[in-house]
BAFIMI-560509 format. One record per residue (C-alpha): residue in one letter; y, x, z. Coordinates in steps of 0.25 Angstrom, whole numbers, plus 5000, padded with zeros to 4 digits. Each point is the difference from the previous one (the first is absolute). Layout:
N
aYXZ ...
***
This chain:
180
x496352365157 x501249914998 x500249924987 x501349994994 x500349874993 x500950014988 x500849874997 x500849974987 x501450045001 x500949944991 x501050094992 x501350035007 x500749964987 x501049895000 x499649874994 x500649984987 x500249864993 x499450054987 x499149924991 x498650025000 x499350054988 x499349884993 x498550044996 x499750034986 x499549904991 x498549975001 x499850064986 x500450145005 x498850005010 x498850064995 x498749925000 x499050075009 x498650044995 x498950015009 x498750094999 x499149895002 x499949855002 x500049935014 x498649995006 x499249894994 x499349885009 x498650035003 x498849925005 x499550105008 x500649985014 x499650145007 x499750134992 x499650145006 x501250085005 x501049894996 x500649895006 x500149864995 x501249915002 x500249864994 x499150044988 x500750124997 x499350135002 x500750135005 x499350135000 x500250095013 x499450124994 x501250024989 x499049974989 x500549924989 x499249924990 x499950074987 x500549874992 x501450035007 x500250134992 x499749934987 x501349915003 x501050115001 x501349964994 x499849845001 x501249935002 x500049925013 x500849884994 x498949994989 x498950005009 x500649905009 x500549914989 x498550004994 x499549975014 x501049895002 x499649934986 x498650015004 x500249935014 x501149914995 x499649884992 x501349934994 x499249874996 x500449935013 x501550044998 x500049964985 x499449875004 x501049985010 x501250034991 x499449904989 x499949905011 x501550035004 x500450004986 x499349864997 x500649945013 x501450054997 x499949934986 x499549885007 x501250005010 x500950034989 x499449884992 x500249915012 x501450055002 x500349964986 x499449875001 x500749975014 x501350034992 x499849914989 x499649885010 x501250035008 x500949994987 x499349874996 x500249955014 x501450034999 x500149934987 x499349885005 x500950005013 x501350014991 x499549884992 x499649915012 x501450035006 x500649964987 x499249875000 x500349985015 x501550014998 x499949914988 x499149905008 x501150015011 x501149974990 x499349884994 x499749945014 x501550015004 x500449934987 x498949905002 x500549975014 x501549994994 x499549904990 x499249925011 x501249995009 x500949964988 x499049904996 x499949955015 x501549985001 x500149934987 x498949905004 x500649985013 x501449984993 x499349904990 x499349925011 x501249995009 x500849954988 x498949894996 x499949965015 x501549975000 x500149944987 x498749905001 x499750005014 x499049874999 x499350064988 x499950145007 x499449945013 x498949924993 x499650124991 x500050095011 x499049915008 x499249984987 x500050164997 x500150055014 x499850155001 x499850065014 x500650134996 x501449955001 
***
């Protein structure tokens, strides 16, 4: 007997450039209710007439535990939420958030301290530059004064040597200075 295979054939309609319909908001979709809760973990690895996989027991005879019937109309979201709250311990997360907040506060304090130190360093640098420029100005004035004094002393020395050559020679021998 020959088997016929049927393949999906797209409709022969021409392709239209029409926008697709957007899905309805999530609030319009109904929340499903289940007649029983998901199977519980059991400690027994094998039971008569059932197969066990990963701690979950599945009945092969179509028999269901009578406790499932008592949970008819239970909201799946509530059941999963309750189980998640029992399984999830938020304490480490809270400690981590507290540590993060503390570290963030310390970093902000250090940042503020660095900004204050930077402002202080800029003020000191401004003062040091002012002192340095004032010192350069004073050094130039002192150099000018020394050059003027040196010229004046040299002129007086030359005038004294011309006016009194003998006395100048005797006094220069008596008070000789090797710098000149």
